[in-house]
C-alpha positions in Angstrom: 5.8 6.8 1.8 8.1 9.4 1.0 8.6 10.4 -2.9 12.1 9.0 -2.3 10.7 5.7 -1.2 8.7 5.5 -4.4 11.5 6.1 -6.6 13.9 4.0 -5.0 11.3 0.9 -5.1 10.5 1.7 -8.7 14.5 1.6 -9.5 14.6 -1.7 -7.6 11.7 -3.2 -9.4 13.3 -1.9 -12.9 16.3 -3.7 -12.4 14.6 -7.0 -11.1 12.3 -7.1 -14.1 15.3 -6.3 -16.5 17.2 -9.6 -14.7 14.2 -11.8 -14.7 12.1 -11.3 -17.9 12.0 -10.0 -21.6 8.5 -9.8 -22.0 6.8 -6.4 -22.6 6.6 -4.5 -19.2 4.8 -1.4 -18.9 4.2 -0.9 -15.2 5.4 -1.5 -11.9 3.9 -2.4 -8.5 5.1 -0.5 -5.9 4.8 -2.9 -2.8 3.4 -1.3 0.4 5.1 -1.4 3.9 3.3 -4.4 5.5 3.0 -6.3 2.2 -0.5 -5.6 1.3 -2.2 -4.3 -1.9 0.5 -2.7 -4.2 0.0 0.6 -5.9 0.5 0.3 -9.8 2.3 3.0 -11.7 3.0 3.2 -15.4 6.8 2.9 -16.6 8.1 6.2 -17.7 8.8 6.2 -21.7 12.3 6.6 -21.2 12.5 3.2 -19.4 10.9 1.4 -22.2 13.0 -1.3 -24.3 11.9 -2.2 -27.8 9.9 -5.4 -26.3 7.9 -3.3 -24.2 6.7 -1.2 -27.4 3.4 -3.1 -27.6 -0.4 -1.8 -27.4 -1.5 -2.6 -24.0 -3.9 -5.1 -22.4 -7.7 -3.9 -22.4 -7.4 -1.5 -25.3 -10.2 -2.3 -27.7 -9.7 -1.9 -31.5 -13.4 -3.2 -31.8 -16.3 -1.1 -32.9 -13.6 2.1 -34.1 -16.0 2.1 -37.0 -18.5 3.5 -34.9 -16.0 6.2 -33.7 -16.9 10.0 -35.0 -13.5 11.1 -34.2 -14.8 14.2 -32.4 -14.1 15.4 -28.9 -17.1 14.0 -27.3 -17.9 10.5 -28.6 -21.6 9.9 -28.4 -21.5 6.2 -29.5 -20.7 3.7 -26.7 -20.0 1.3 -29.3 -16.9 3.3 -30.1 -14.1 2.2 -27.6 -12.8 6.1 -27.2 -16.0 6.9 -25.7 -16.0 7.4 -21.7 -17.9 5.1 -19.7 -20.5 6.7 -17.2 -20.2 5.0 -13.6 -22.3 5.1 -10.7 -20.4 4.1 -7.3 -22.3 2.3 -4.6 -20.5 1.6 -1.1 -22.2 -1.9 0.2 -21.7 -3.9 3.4 -19.3 -2.1 5.6 -18.5 -5.0 8.3 -16.9 -5.0 11.4 -14.9 -8.6 12.4 -12.6 -7.9 15.6 -11.3 -10.0 18.2 -13.4 -11.4 20.8 -14.4 -8.8 23.7 -11.7 -8.4 26.3 -12.3 -9.4 29.8 -9.6 -8.2 32.9 -7.7 -5.6 33.8 -7.3 -3.7 30.0 -11.0 -4.6 28.9 -12.2 -1.0 29.1 -9.4 0.1 26.7 -9.5 -2.9 24.3 -13.3 -2.5 24.0 -13.2 1.1 23.7 -10.9 0.3 20.5 -13.5 -2.2 19.0 -16.1 0.6 19.3 -14.4 3.1 17.7 -13.5 0.6 14.8 -17.0 -0.2 14.4 -18.6 3.0 14.3 -16.3 4.4 11.6 -18.2 4.1 8.4 -16.2 3.8 5.3 -19.3 4.2 3.5 -19.0 8.0 4.5 -16.4 8.4 2.1 -18.4 7.6 -0.9 -18.3 11.5 -2.0 -14.5 11.3 -1.7 -14.4 8.5 -3.9 -16.3 10.0 -6.5 -14.2 13.0 -6.6 -11.2 11.1 -6.8 -12.5 9.0 -9.7 -14.2 12.2 -11.6 -10.8 14.1 -11.1 -9.0 12.0 -13.6 -11.7 12.4 -16.2 -11.3 9.4 -18.0 -14.9 8.5 -17.1 -18.0 10.1 -16.3 -19.5 9.9 -12.7 -22.9 10.1 -11.9 -22.8 11.3 -8.0 -24.9 10.0 -5.6 -24.6 13.0 -3.1 -28.3 13.6 -3.6 -28.7 16.0 -0.4 -25.8 18.5 -1.8 -27.4 18.4 -5.4 -30.9 19.2 -4.2 -29.7 21.9 -1.6 -27.8 23.7 -4.1 -30.8 23.2 -6.8 -32.9 25.5 -4.3 -30.3 28.0 -4.3 -30.3 28.0 -8.0 -34.1 28.3 -8.4 -34.1 31.3 -5.9 -31.4 33.2 -8.1 -32.1 32.4 -11.3 -35.8 31.5 -11.5 -37.7 28.4 -12.8 -37.9 29.4 -16.2 -33.9 29.9 -16.7 -33.4 26.5 -14.7 -36.0 24.7 -17.0 -34.0 26.0 -20.2 -31.1 24.7 -19.3 -32.2 21.5 -17.8 -34.1 20.8 -21.2 -31.0 21.6 -23.1 -28.7 19.0 -21.3 -29.4 15.3 -22.2 -29.0 13.2 -18.9 -26.4 10.7 -18.2 -27.0 7.0 -19.3 -25.1 4.7 -16.7 -22.5 2.0 -18.3 -21.8 0.2 -14.8 -22.4 0.2 -11.3 -19.1 -0.2 -9.0 -20.1 -1.7 -5.9 -17.4 -1.6 -3.3 -17.9 -3.8 -0.2 -15.9 -3.1 3.3 -14.5 -5.4 6.1 -12.9 -3.8 9.0 -10.6 -5.8 11.4 -9.0 -4.9 14.7 -6.7 -6.3 17.2 -4.5 -5.6 19.7 -1.2 -7.3 20.5 -0.5 -7.1 24.4 3.2 -6.8 25.6 4.9 -6.6 29.0 5.3 -3.0 28.8 3.6 -2.0 25.3 0.9 -2.9 23.3 0.0 -2.8 19.8 -2.6 -1.3 17.8 -3.6 -3.5 14.6 -6.2 -2.8 12.1 -6.8 -3.5 8.2 -9.6 -2.5 5.7 -10.3 -4.9 3.1 -12.5 -3.5 0.0 -13.7 -5.8 -2.4 -15.0 -4.4 -5.6 -17.4 -5.7 -8.4 -18.5 -4.4 -11.5 -22.4 -4.6 -12.5 -24.6 -4.2 -15.5 -27.4 -2.8 -14.1 -29.6 -3.4 -17.1 -28.9 -7.2 -17.1 -27.8 -7.4 -13.7 -24.8 -9.4 -14.7 -21.8 -9.1 -12.5 -18.9 -8.4 -15.3 -15.5 -9.7 -15.1 -14.2 -6.4 -16.8 -12.9 -3.8 -15.5 -11.3 -6.2 -13.0 -10.3 -4.2 -9.4 -10.4 -7.1 -7.4 -9.7 -7.3 -3.6 -7.6 -4.5 -2.0 -6.2 -4.9 1.6 -4.7 -2.0 3.5 -3.2 -2.0 7.3 -2.5 0.8 9.4 1.2 -0.2 9.3 0.9 0.9 5.5 0.1 4.5 6.4 2.2 5.4 9.4 5.1 3.8 11.0 4.7 0.7 13.4 6.2 2.0 16.3 3.7 5.2 16.5 0.9 2.7 17.3 2.6 1.6 20.6 0.7 2.4 24.0 1.4 2.1 27.6 -1.4 0.8 29.5 -1.1 1.4 33.1 -3.6 -0.2 35.8 -5.9 -0.9 32.8 -6.4 2.2 31.3 -4.6 4.2 28.7 -1.5 6.2 29.9 0.6 7.3 27.1 1.1 6.6 23.3 -1.4 5.9 20.6 -4.9 6.3 21.8 -6.8 3.5 21.0 -9.7 4.8 23.2 -10.1 8.1 21.1 -12.5 7.7 18.4 -10.9 11.0 16.8 -7.4 9.4 16.6 -8.9 6.0 15.4 -11.0 7.5 12.8 -7.7 9.5 11.5 -6.1 6.3 11.0 -8.9 4.7 9.3 -9.6 7.5 7.0 -5.8 7.4 5.8 -6.2 3.8 5.1 -9.5 4.3 3.5 -7.6 7.1 1.0 -5.0 4.8 0.4 -7.2 1.8 -0.9 -8.9 4.4 -3.3 -5.5 5.5 -4.6 -4.7 1.8 -5.5 -8.3 1.1 -6.7 -8.1 4.2 -9.2 -4.7 2.7 -10.6 -5.7 -0.7 -10.9 -9.1 1.2 -12.5 -6.9 3.3 -14.8 -4.8 0.5 -15.9 -7.7 -1.5 -17.2 -9.5 1.7 -19.0 -6.8 3.4 -20.5 -6.8 6.5 -22.2 -7.0 6.9 -25.9 -6.4 9.2 -28.5 -6.1 9.7 -32.1 -2.7 11.0 -33.7 -3.5 13.8 -35.9 0.2 14.3 -37.1 3.9 13.5 -36.3 6.4 15.9 -37.1 10.1 14.9 -36.1 9.5 13.0 -32.8 6.8 15.3 -32.2 3.1 14.0 -32.1 -0.4 15.8 -31.6 -3.4 14.0 -30.4 -7.1 15.0 -31.0 -7.8 14.5 -27.2 -6.5 15.9 -24.0 -7.5 16.3 -20.2 -11.4 16.0 -21.9 -10.6 12.6 -22.3 -8.7 11.6 -19.4 -5.0 12.4 -20.6 -2.7 12.8 -17.7 0.4 15.0 -17.4 3.6 12.9 -18.3 1.4 10.2 -19.5 3.0 7.2 -21.2 1.6 6.3 -24.3 2.3 3.6 -26.9 1.7 4.8 -30.3 0.5 2.4 -33.0 -1.2 2.1 -36.3 -4.7 0.6 -36.7 -5.4 -0.9 -40.5 -7.3 -3.2 -41.7 -7.9 -5.0 -38.6 -4.3 -5.3 -37.7 -2.6 -3.4 -34.7 1.1 -2.6 -35.0 3.2 -0.8 -32.6 5.3 2.6 -33.8 6.7 3.8 -30.6 6.2 5.0 -27.0 5.9 8.6 -26.3 5.4 10.9 -23.3 2.5 13.2 -23.7 1.0 16.3 -21.9 -2.6 17.5 -22.6 -4.2 20.7 -22.8 -7.9 20.9 -22.4 -9.1 19.4 -25.8 -5.7 18.2 -27.3 -2.3 16.9 -26.4 0.9 17.2 -27.5 4.0 14.7 -27.1 7.2 13.5 -27.9 8.2 9.9 -29.3 11.0 8.7 -26.8 11.6 5.6 -28.4 10.9 4.2 -31.8 9.7 0.7 -32.4 12.3 -1.6 -34.2 10.3 -2.5 -37.2 9.8 -1.3 -40.8 6.9 0.7 -40.2 8.3 2.6 -37.5 11.3 3.3 -39.9 8.8 4.3 -42.4 6.7 6.8 -40.6 9.9 8.1 -38.6 11.8 8.8 -42.3 8.5 10.8 -43.5 8.0 12.6 -40.1 11.6 13.7 -40.1 11.0 14.8 -43.6 8.1 17.1 -43.0 4.8 15.9 -41.6 3.7 12.3 -41.6 -0.3 12.6 -41.7 -2.3 9.4 -41.1 -5.2 8.5 -43.3 -8.4 6.9 -43.2 -7.2 3.8 -44.2 -4.4 3.6 -41.9 -4.9 5.6 -38.4 -2.5 5.9 -35.9 -3.6 6.0 -32.1 -2.1 6.6 -28.8 -3.0 4.5 -26.0 -1.7 4.7 -22.3 -0.3 2.0 -20.1 -0.9 2.9 -16.4 -0.8 6.2 -14.0 2.3 7.9 -14.4 4.3 8.4 -11.0 4.1 12.3 -11.0 0.3 11.9 -10.8 0.4 9.9 -7.7 3.4 12.4 -6.2 0.9 15.5 -6.8 -2.8 14.5 -6.6 -2.6 11.5 -4.0 -1.7 10.4 -0.6 0.6 8.0 -1.6 4.0 10.4 -1.3 3.4 11.0 2.5 5.2 9.3 4.9 3.8 5.7 5.7 
């Protein structure tokens, strides 16, 4: 999907949301070309209305007493601590239409064979890289082959003593969740008098498991994701001409390389959707150190998964109560972040904080802490760091 298409769809979504509801609305669903699973994008702080300035779902204010408020929270009971995830691909199944007999059988059955050979499980490392890249959770890689090969070279270059010292100084990660992805591939070919049409889809079902109790958890809930080949390329590009039962021209269903390329694009699109859902349910959080005018300073940045141009709701937490103050656009450095409050909440507390910040610097205290929590993936992130901005 082109950048202009994303912007256009979001603009339409904003207009419709304004007409249909007065409830808080902090994200938009960008529909796919074929009506499959949607991309979830956080709304720009500039587009927030007063009723949108509320603490988003899934931010946990329970357990803040266990937080050290250091850059790297050690106690997992603290909601600011990053969770550690292991990613697993489970069943990769293929469900294609029945084997064809007749003049076009060779082309049709070659397509089935190519879809069946494609192993989404081989993209496990790609998904690990994508999740680790946002730095909002910690990923324990299952790429044992690469780790073992690298350690052999490190041992040879640095010596066993140095390696043992480094290994001894680093504690092993403790897994919080197992995220299991099951994949179903489908495929069919629609025959026409002059042209035929290739049609395939990938469905990803994601479950989260507590490895210590073996319980399947309801949170975070990523759900089912469906992507078709029409989501990643124009529908017309999948037409082909079969002459005398053989491939003649157009999209070559009989080419494993061509079919793999499309299925790779579909898998990548599914991973994009999966990531946006996960980031919505596991938001980035930081403590506000001070407010000067409309500028805010946060105690966490890239190290806590704060993304460039992140939209964050600013709120006060005192005596167990949460009260929104405003909405800000934030940009991270490595271990901190700076932002600007774009809109203040229409409330007495927000007015008090604003007045004090305009007179100097508002500094929260231990009794009345101020936090910032993200609302969803920024559009700029999807434009720059994913495949979604491409034509499709």
